C-alpha positions as CSV (number, residue, x, y, z in Angstrom):
1,X,6.2,10.8,-24.2
2,X,6.5,9.3,-20.3
3,X,5.7,12.2,-18.8
4,X,2.7,12.4,-20.5
5,X,1.2,9.2,-19.2
6,X,2.0,10.5,-15.4
7,X,5.5,9.2,-14.9
8,X,7.4,11.7,-12.8
9,X,9.8,13.9,-14.6
10,X,13.1,13.3,-12.8
11,X,12.1,9.1,-13.1
12,X,11.2,9.7,-17.1
13,X,15.0,11.1,-17.4
14,X,16.8,8.7,-15.8
15,X,14.8,5.9,-17.2
16,X,15.7,7.1,-20.9
17,X,19.5,7.9,-19.6
18,X,19.3,4.0,-18.6
19,X,18.2,3.0,-22.2
20,X,20.6,5.1,-24.0
21,X,23.5,3.5,-21.6
22,X,22.5,0.2,-22.5
23,X,21.5,0.6,-26.4
24,X,25.6,2.5,-26.5
25,X,27.6,0.8,-29.0
26,X,25.1,-1.5,-29.6
27,X,25.3,-2.9,-33.2
28,X,21.8,-2.6,-35.2
29,X,20.8,-5.2,-38.3
30,X,20.3,-3.5,-41.2
31,X,16.5,-4.5,-41.3
32,X,16.2,-3.4,-37.0
33,X,14.3,0.0,-36.6
34,X,15.9,2.2,-34.4
35,X,12.4,3.1,-32.4
36,X,11.5,-0.6,-32.4
37,X,14.8,-1.2,-30.2
38,X,14.7,1.6,-28.0
39,X,11.2,0.6,-27.8
40,X,11.8,-3.0,-26.7
41,X,14.9,-1.6,-24.3
42,X,12.2,0.2,-22.3
43,X,9.9,-1.8,-22.4
44,X,12.2,-4.7,-20.7
45,X,13.8,-1.5,-18.2
46,X,9.9,-0.9,-17.0
47,X,8.8,-4.5,-16.8
48,X,12.1,-5.4,-14.6
49,X,11.4,-1.9,-12.5
50,X,7.7,-2.9,-11.6
51,X,8.8,-6.6,-11.0
52,X,9.4,-6.7,-7.0
53,X,12.7,-7.4,-5.7
54,X,11.3,-9.0,-3.1
55,X,7.5,-10.6,-3.1
56,X,5.4,-9.8,0.0
57,X,3.3,-12.8,0.5
58,X,0.8,-11.9,3.0
59,X,-1.0,-14.9,3.4
60,X,2.2,-17.3,4.1
61,X,3.6,-14.3,6.6
62,X,0.0,-14.6,8.5
63,X,0.4,-18.2,8.4
64,X,3.9,-17.9,10.2
65,X,3.0,-15.6,12.8
66,X,-0.3,-17.6,13.5
67,X,2.0,-20.5,13.9
68,X,3.9,-18.1,16.7
69,X,0.8,-17.6,18.9
70,X,0.5,-13.9,17.7
71,X,-1.5,-11.6,15.4
72,X,0.0,-10.5,11.9
73,X,-0.2,-6.4,12.2
74,X,-0.7,-4.5,9.2
75,X,-0.3,-0.3,9.3
76,X,-2.1,1.7,6.3
77,X,-0.6,5.5,6.3
78,X,-1.5,8.1,3.6
79,X,-2.4,11.9,3.3
80,X,-6.1,12.7,3.4
81,X,-8.4,11.2,1.1
82,X,-7.0,8.9,-0.8
83,X,-8.9,5.9,0.2
84,X,-7.4,4.0,3.1
85,X,-10.4,3.2,5.0
86,X,-12.0,1.6,1.8
87,X,-9.2,0.0,0.9
88,X,-8.5,-1.5,4.4
89,X,-11.9,-2.6,4.0
90,X,-11.2,-4.5,0.4
91,X,-8.0,-6.1,2.1
92,X,-10.0,-7.1,5.0
93,X,-12.6,-8.9,2.5
94,X,-9.7,-10.8,1.0
95,X,-8.1,-11.9,4.4
96,X,-11.7,-13.3,5.5
97,X,-12.1,-14.5,1.8
98,X,-9.3,-16.2,2.7
99,X,-10.9,-17.7,6.1
100,X,-8.6,-15.3,8.3
101,X,-10.5,-13.7,11.4
102,X,-9.3,-9.7,11.4
103,X,-9.6,-7.0,14.1
104,X,-9.7,-3.6,12.1
105,X,-7.8,-0.9,14.8
106,X,-9.8,2.4,14.5
107,X,-6.6,4.9,15.0
108,X,-7.9,7.6,12.9
109,X,-8.9,9.1,16.3
110,X,-8.8,12.7,14.4
111,X,-11.4,12.5,11.7
112,X,-15.1,12.9,12.4
113,X,-17.0,9.8,11.0
114,X,-13.8,7.6,10.8
115,X,-14.9,5.5,13.5
116,X,-18.5,5.4,12.0
117,X,-17.0,4.5,8.3
118,X,-15.1,1.5,10.0
119,X,-18.0,0.2,12.1
120,X,-20.3,0.1,8.8
121,X,-17.5,-1.8,7.1
122,X,-17.1,-4.3,10.0
123,X,-21.0,-5.0,9.9
124,X,-21.1,-5.2,6.2
125,X,-18.4,-7.9,6.3
126,X,-19.6,-9.7,8.6
127,X,-23.0,-9.9,7.0
128,X,-21.3,-11.3,4.0
129,X,-19.2,-14.0,6.2
130,X,-21.7,-14.3,9.1
131,X,-20.7,-15.9,12.1
132,X,-23.1,-18.9,12.2
133,X,-20.9,-20.3,8.8
134,X,-18.0,-19.7,10.7
135,X,-18.1,-21.9,14.1
136,X,-20.2,-19.1,15.8
137,X,-17.0,-16.7,15.5
138,X,-17.2,-13.1,14.1
139,X,-14.7,-12.9,11.4
140,X,-14.4,-9.2,11.7
141,X,-14.1,-7.1,14.6
142,X,-13.4,-3.0,15.2
143,X,-11.4,-2.3,18.2
144,X,-12.0,1.6,19.0
145,X,-11.7,4.0,21.6
146,X,-13.5,7.1,20.2
147,X,-11.6,10.5,19.1
148,X,-9.1,12.5,20.7
149,X,-7.1,9.4,22.1
150,X,-3.0,8.4,21.5
151,X,-3.4,6.2,18.5
152,X,-0.3,4.4,19.4
153,X,-1.6,3.4,22.5
154,X,-5.2,2.1,20.8
155,X,-3.1,-0.1,18.3
156,X,-1.0,-1.5,21.0
157,X,-4.3,-2.3,22.9
158,X,-5.6,-3.6,19.6
159,X,-3.1,-6.1,19.2
160,X,-3.0,-7.4,22.9
161,X,-6.7,-7.9,22.6
162,X,-6.0,-9.7,19.3
163,X,-3.0,-11.8,20.9
164,X,-5.5,-12.7,23.5
165,X,-8.7,-13.7,21.5
166,X,-6.5,-15.6,19.2
167,X,-7.8,-13.3,16.0
168,X,-5.1,-13.6,13.0
169,X,-4.9,-10.2,11.9
170,X,-5.0,-6.8,12.9
171,X,-5.3,-3.9,10.2
172,X,-4.7,-0.5,11.9
173,X,-5.8,2.7,9.9
174,X,-4.4,5.8,10.9
175,X,-5.4,9.4,10.5
176,X,-5.0,10.9,6.9
177,X,-1.8,13.4,7.5
178,X,-0.1,15.6,4.8
179,X,3.5,14.5,4.0
180,X,5.0,18.1,5.5
181,X,2.9,18.0,8.9
182,X,5.8,17.1,11.6
183,X,3.4,16.6,14.4
184,X,1.5,14.3,12.9
185,X,4.4,12.7,10.8
186,X,5.9,12.3,14.4
187,X,2.9,10.5,15.8
188,X,2.7,7.9,12.9
189,X,6.3,7.1,13.4
190,X,5.4,6.8,17.5
191,X,2.9,4.3,16.2
192,X,5.2,2.5,14.4
193,X,8.1,2.4,16.4
194,X,6.0,0.9,19.7
195,X,3.4,-1.7,17.9
196,X,6.4,-3.3,15.7
197,X,3.7,-3.9,12.3
198,X,5.1,-6.7,10.0
199,X,3.9,-4.3,7.2
200,X,3.3,-0.4,6.7
201,X,1.6,-0.1,3.7
202,X,1.8,3.7,2.0
203,X,-1.6,4.2,0.1
204,X,-1.5,6.8,-2.5
205,X,-3.5,7.6,-5.4
206,X,-2.8,6.5,-9.0
207,X,-4.1,9.9,-10.1
208,X,-1.5,12.3,-8.9
209,X,1.9,11.7,-10.4
210,X,4.7,13.8,-9.3
211,X,2.6,14.9,-6.2
212,X,2.4,10.8,-5.3
213,X,6.2,10.9,-5.6
214,X,6.6,14.1,-2.9
215,X,4.3,12.0,-0.5
216,X,5.7,9.0,-0.5
217,X,9.6,10.0,-0.4
218,X,8.5,12.8,2.4
219,X,6.6,10.0,4.6
220,X,9.3,7.3,4.2
221,X,11.9,10.4,5.3
222,X,9.8,11.5,7.7
223,X,9.5,7.8,9.2
224,X,13.1,8.0,9.3
225,X,13.8,10.8,10.9
226,X,11.8,10.9,13.7
227,X,12.7,7.3,14.7
228,X,15.0,7.0,17.3
229,X,15.6,3.1,16.4
230,X,18.7,2.2,14.7
231,X,16.9,0.8,11.7
232,X,13.8,2.6,11.2
233,X,10.5,1.0,9.9
234,X,10.0,2.7,7.1
235,X,7.3,1.9,4.3
236,X,7.1,-1.6,3.2
237,X,4.6,-1.7,0.2
238,X,2.1,0.6,-2.0
239,X,-1.7,0.2,-2.3
240,X,-2.5,2.3,-5.6
241,X,-6.0,3.8,-5.3
242,X,-8.3,4.8,-8.2
243,X,-6.8,2.8,-10.7
244,X,-9.4,2.5,-12.4
245,X,-9.6,6.2,-13.4
246,X,-7.0,6.4,-14.9
247,X,-6.9,5.2,-18.5
248,X,-3.3,5.0,-19.9
249,X,-1.8,7.3,-17.7
250,X,-0.2,4.5,-15.5
251,X,2.9,6.4,-14.8
252,X,2.7,7.1,-11.1
253,X,2.7,2.9,-10.9
254,X,6.4,3.2,-12.0
255,X,7.4,6.2,-10.4
256,X,6.4,5.5,-7.2
257,X,8.4,1.6,-7.4
258,X,11.3,3.5,-9.1
259,X,11.5,6.0,-6.1
260,X,11.0,3.9,-3.2
261,X,12.2,0.2,-4.5
262,X,9.0,-0.8,-2.7
263,X,6.5,-3.0,-4.4
264,X,2.9,-2.0,-5.2
265,X,0.9,-5.0,-3.3
266,X,-2.4,-4.0,-4.4
267,X,-4.3,-1.8,-6.8
268,X,-8.0,-0.4,-5.9
269,X,-9.9,-0.9,-9.2
270,X,-13.1,0.3,-8.0
271,X,-16.0,1.0,-5.0
272,X,-16.7,-2.5,-4.3
273,X,-14.8,-4.8,-1.9
274,X,-13.8,-7.5,-4.7
275,X,-12.1,-4.1,-6.8
276,X,-8.8,-4.6,-5.5
277,X,-6.0,-6.7,-7.8
278,X,-2.2,-7.4,-7.6
279,X,-0.4,-5.2,-10.1
280,X,0.1,-6.9,-13.4
281,X,3.6,-5.2,-14.6
282,X,2.9,-6.7,-18.1
283,X,-0.2,-4.9,-18.7
284,X,0.6,-1.6,-17.0
285,X,3.9,-1.8,-18.9
286,X,1.9,-2.4,-22.4
287,X,-0.5,0.3,-21.8
288,X,2.1,2.6,-21.2
289,X,3.5,2.0,-24.4
290,X,0.4,1.4,-26.3
């Protein structure tokens, strides 16, 4: 039943095991149905799983970085075509709605059109929050150096530029890469270890179930393996895209949190800048248990 709803098979099995462990030896009242008790226990286990152990409070962390006179840096990574740039733009919109100034660093120096896509977003976002209404300062700027350059170097320049210009946040867009492409995973690891971002977000599709787990596990493993730091910086949180297309098959959310232990920070629910929500654990579980 869980697997039907897109929960990865190993995750479904271990959830069922933990429910049966919990129920073992518990005494049932005469009028309690076994099915109801199992369902309640499973619901409880799922909500607990989706409620993050540590809450990522971006606004608070941005304020703290600001008080230390430095920009707050977020890096977006993931495989090709999951909507990294689009969701980066949605998060950018949310940040400028909160009156922060943002620098987008175009570190996808690989895919043709990547820089132009970000330039279009920058223009659109600035038209929604014009400089004239914000003390003459542009709310969003784009830092780009074209194609074929070293992504880690561009990110570093962008962060220094943001610090000099007193910009609050740097959003680093990276090239989409398959989880088993070693050279590209090495370059992502380099970008993260050189620039030490505050938050590394993995962007994955809600549609793909087991495939998303494989991506996440391998991304994390590669970031740990290729890093020469003692405590390598792996993925801090997940952005789950195309969440509006999956009806009640919300299992990938469960699987990704279960496997990585990292919270789902945002879910993308459509095509416009406002289609970004935080994950409501109860709603996800109730549509899973329908």
